[in-house]
N, C-alpha and C positions, 0 to 999 in steps of 0.2 A: 612217200614211204610205202612199200609193199604191204598188202594185208596178209600176213603169214604168221603162222605159229613156229617159232624157233625155240627149241629146248635150251635154256641158258645153262644148264648143268653139262650140256654136251656141245652147244653151239651148232647143233645139226637142225636142218628143216624137218618139221613134222608134217606141215600141211600148208597149202597156199590157197587162197580164195580170190575169186574174181570181184572186182569192184562194180557195183551196180551203176547203171547210167542214168542221166537226167530224166529220161522218160520214166524209168522204173521208180525213181525217187518221187516223181510227182504223183504217180499212181498210189504209192504207199501213203503219201501225205493225204491225198484226197480220201483214201479209205480210212485213214485214222479220223479225219474230220467227220466223215459219215458216221463212223462208229460213235464219236463223241455225242452227236445229236440224240442218240438213243441212250448211251451210257449215263449221260448226265441226268436223265430222268429215272434211273434205277434207284432203289432204296438203299439206305446204308446196311440194312439187314442182308440184302442180296449180295452187296459188295463184300461184306464181312465174311459171308460163307465162302466165296471164292478166295479171298485173301487168306483165310485160315487153311484152305486146301493147298494154297501155294507153300505155306509154312510147313505143312505136313510132307509135301514132296521134297522140300529141301532137306528136312530131317531124314526121311527114308533113304534119300540118295546122297547123303552127306559125304560118303567116302569117294563115290564117283565124281561129284562136283569137286571135292577137294583135290583129287588127283588131277583134274583139268587145270585148276589153278597153278598147282605145283608145276605141271609140265610147261605151262605157258609163261610163268613169270618167276619161277624159282623159289617161292616161299616153301618153308618146310610143310610136309603134309599135315603135321599136328596143327600148325597155325591156320593152314587152308581149311581144315575141317571145322576148326573154331570160327572161322569166317562165315562159313555156310550156316553154322548154328546161330550166329548173330543176325544173319539175314532172315532166318525163320523168326527170330525174336522181334525184329522191327516189323515184320508182316503182322504178327500177333498184337503187337502194341497198338498199331494203328487200326487193325480190325476191331479191337476192343474199345478204342477211345475216340476214333474220329467222329462218330455221331455226336457225342458229348462236347468234343471241342468246337465243332462246327454248328452246334445248335444256336438258334436266333438269340441275340443278346438284347434283352429288354432295357431301354434307357428312358427315363421319365424326363419329358420335355413339355412344351406348351401344346403338344398334339393330344389328341384323345388317346392315341397309341403310337409309339415310335420304338423301332427296334433296328438292329443291324443283323443282316443275313450274309451268309458266305457262300457265294456262287462260284462254281468252277470256270476257269478262263477258256479251256479248250485244249488244243494239241500243245504240249510242251516238249521242247528238244533238250535232251541231256547229252552233254559233251563230257565223257568220263575217261579216267586215267587207268593205266594197267596196274597199279600197285595193290589195289584192293578190287580185283576185277568183278567181284559180286557185291560186296558191301556198298561200295560207292554207288552203285546203281539202285540196289534195293532201298537205300535210305532216301532216295528221291522217289522211286517208283511207288513204294508202299503208301506214303502220304498223298502223292499226286493222284493215284487211282482211287484211293478211299474218298478223296475230295470230289470226285467225278471228272477229273482230267483224263487225258490220254497221253501216253509216253511214246517218244521216239528216241532212240538210243544211237548215238554216234560214239562207238567205244574206241578205245586206243587200238591202233592198227596191229599191235603185237598179241592181243588177246581176242581174236575173233571166235575162238570155239567157246569162250566164256560168254561172249555176247549173244551167240546164237542160242546157247544153253538157257540164258535168262528169258528170252522170248518164248522157248519151248515150256519152261516152267509155268509161265502165265497162261499159255495156251492149254497145257495139260490140267491146270487148275480150273479151267472152264471159262476164262475171260474171253470175250468175243474177239473175233478176228479184227485186228487193227487197234485193239486196246493198248497193246505194248508191242512196238516194232523196232527190230534192229535194222539199221541202215549200214550195209558194208560199203563205207565210203572213206576216202581220205580227207585230211583236214582242208584240202583246197575247196571242197564242195560244201563246207559248213555254212559259209555265208549265204550261199543260194538257198539253203534250207531255211535259214533264219528269215530271209526275205520273203519266203512264201506266204501268201495272205492268210493261210490256214494255221500257221504256226504262230502262237500268241506269246510265247515266253521262252526263255532259255536259261539253263542252269549249266554251270561248268565247274568241275573239279580239276585242278591241274596247275601248270606253271603260270608265273606272272605274265610272260609274254603271250601265252595262249589265252589267258584271261583278258588281257587288254584287247586282243584282236576280236574275240567273241563279244565282249561287252561293247566295243565300238560298233560292231555290225548291229547288235541289238538296239543300241542308242540311236543309230542313223534312222531306224524304223520305228523308234519310240515303243520298243517292246521290253517288258519286265525282264530283268536278269538277276541271277543270284550267282556270286563268284565265291568259291572256296578254293584259295590259291596256296601257295607254298608257305613255309614256316621255317624259323631258325630258333626253335623254342629254347628258352633258358631253363636249366635245372640248377636252381639256387640252394646252396648248402650253407646254413648259418652255424655258428659256433656251438649251439646247444642241440643240433640235429642228432638223430640216432644214426651214426655214421654207417654202422654195418648195413642197416636197412637201406639207407641212402645209396650205398654202393650196390647192393643186390638189385634194388629197383632201378637204379640209374643204368646199369648194364643192359637189363631187360629193356628199358625205355629207349636206349640208343640202338639196340640190335633187332627190335621188333620188326617183323617183315624184311629181314635182312638189311636193316637200317634204312629202308626205303619208305619211309612214312612221313607226311607233312607234320604230324604231331609228335614225331619221335623226339626225345631229348637230344639236343645238338650242342648247345653251349653250356658246359658245366662251369658255373661260377661259384668259387669257393672262397669264404672269407679267409684271410691269411693265417689266422692261428690254427686252423684245422687242415689247411690245403695240403701239406706234405703228407699227412696221415691218409687223408681221403684219396689223394692221387695215387699213392702207392698201392692201396688196397684195390683201387679201381683197375689200374694197370694189370695187376696180378689176376683179377677175375677175368679180364678181357683176354689175357694170354691163354687161359684155360678153356676158352670157348671151342667146341668141337665143330669143326668145319667139314662139309662133305655133301653126299648125295641128299637132296632135300626129301626124297621118298623114303629115306631110312628113318626109323623111329628116334635113334639117338643123336641125329643131327641137330645141332643148335643154330648154325649159320649156313644158309645156302648161297647160290651165286647171286650176282647182280643181274637184273632182268635182261640187259642188252649190253653188247660190247661197247657201243658208243658211250653208254652211260657209265660204264667202268673206266673208260679212258678219260672222260670229263672229270670223274672223281679223283682219279690218279693225277691228272694235271692240276687240279685245284690244290691238292695236298703238296705236290712238288713245288708249285709256285710259292706256297706259304713257307716251305722249309727254305727256299732261296732268300725269302725276306726276313728269315731268323727264327722261324718256328722250330721245334725239335720233335722228333719222332720217339716215343717212348715204347711203342710196340706196333707192329704192322708196318704199313706205309708202302709196300710193294705188291704188285700184282702176284697171285700165286701161280706158279708154273705147273699147271695141270689143265686137263681138258675142261672147257666151259669158261664161264665168266666170273671167276672166284676172286675175291678181295678179302684180306684178312680183317679181323677186329683190330682197328687202329686207334691209337691215342696220340694226340698232338698237344704239346705243352708250349709255354712261351708264346702263346698267341697274342698278338697286339693289334690295336686298331689300325686299319689300312691294309692288314693282310687279307688274302683271298679267303681264308678260313674263318676270319672274323666277319667279314662283309657278306659273304655268300652263303646260300644254303648248300651244305654237303649232303647229297642224297645217297647215302650208303653207310657202311658200318664204321664210321669215323667220328670219334668224339673229340672236341677241342676243350682244353682245360684253361680257364681264365681265373687269375687271382684278383680278389677285391680286398681293399684296405679294411672295410668294415661293411656293416649292413647297408648303410646309405649308399656306399659305393657299388655294392652288389646290385641294388635295385637300379641305380644309374646305368650300369653296364647292361642289365637285362633289357632296359629300354633303349639302349644305344644301337638301334636296328631299324630298318625300314619294315621289317616284318612285325606281325602281331597276332599270331594265331593261338598259341597256348603257352603256359608256363607252369613249372613245378617248383614249390617252394618247401624247404625242409627246416623245420624247427619244433621244439616242444612246447613253445609258448604260443598257444592258439590265439590268445588275444592280440599279440603282437603280429602274428601271421595274417589275421584278418585285416589289421590296419595296413600292413604292407601290400596285401592283395589289392587294396584300392589304388595303390600307387603303380602297379605293373600294368603296363599298356598292352593288353592282349584280350582275345575273345574269351578265354578261360583261365582260371588259375586253380591248380590242384595243390592242396596243402598235404604234405607227407604221403604223396601218391603220384603215380605216373598219369599224364594226360591221356585220356581215352574218350571216345565218343559213346553215348548212351542214348537210346531212343527217347528217354524221359527228359533229357536236358538239351538245351539249344546248342548248336555247334556252328562255329564260325569265327572269323577273324576281323581285324582292323588294319588300317594302312594297306600295304601291298598284299597282305594275306587275304584280302577280299572284302565282300560286303554281303549282307543278307544272312539268314540263318537257316540251317537244316535241322531236322529232328524236333521233338517235342511239339507243343501246341504252337510255338512260333514258326516252326518250319512248314507245317501243313497250311499255314495262312499266307505264305509267300506267293502261292499260285492260286489265289482265289480273288474274286471281285468282292471287296468288303463294302457291301451295299447298304445304304441308309433307306429305310422305309418309314415315311411320316404319314399318319392318318388322321384326318379331322372328322 
């Protein structure tokens, strides 16, 4: 795939970039390793100062960076600016907390003194997706750099301007040359980067096939990997739920980022006695969504990021309809310039249909009816995915009990699934392994070292 920025709102090429060659890759990796040897010796206080400066730059240039995100992948400018703000937040969180999280852990044993220390691994490769071009990277980079590691970024090939901007942010904040480097390469060169002796670990956010390929390459070299992969998150509405709030939040949770989020609500599982009421209200709200130019303030739903992704989504929906599913609204590509697809609701979705089995990465919600609460949980777990889940009920005691039964990396009760620097983020099953964010995430790429003294 070419490394180029194509505006999804128009389908027109904005800028093309040359891929770097193998010699250039090796030079950049060697520079990164040399920088690591010095960077790992710096103090937390020094790293904190630079990380807070990065946060300041993000906030100061929020609109500029937001426009870049919108131009490259089509999210609304309002959501793009919110993404930039969130990146500043994660920088501040780790600037303020990394030293405490990674302080020596004293453990009493038969030794005179014994403790665990957390040492950085070295150069870590991040293979990142296009849907949150800044956030996905910063939630890796902030903890990795604060822990004393070095970051290499292989970003998605349709967001090169975002990738370059991230490297510039760290340089402008005062991080040394080689502390964070963008590699403008295609996916075919990723395995060679992983194989390099100075690259010690890899993290990937993306699709299941991409994760399997990268994890396999890392495994062959016995290198640590963290995988944050796709999801088909259930949004479970029980009989005693606040239906209006569940509708309002449900539509937001489905359409966030133009429906292109791994933790977007995708499978709406309704117990039978409230299904008609919920479904009707949900459809009406989806019909009212304003679609248009993502740069405009009142736009609620922008384009799909690439035409091939739009075609894939449309094919999945049409295959499901052929198998018996019904379109309640949307379901056809919009006849206008750019890669636009309407807010879509699909009902009568049954096991075996494409929409039931696969992740729909776009503004399409599937409605599934459950006989009762137990059936709803069984349906929620009837998937190979396991990233997040949202459960709606006024009975919090019951909600906590049901949360234990849901097979996912997170369960949000009466709220939409979201990532937060203070909480661990990740999935189970084919949604990946390992965790990002919180104190768990920063410890994924450190040597947890035992020190025993007599």
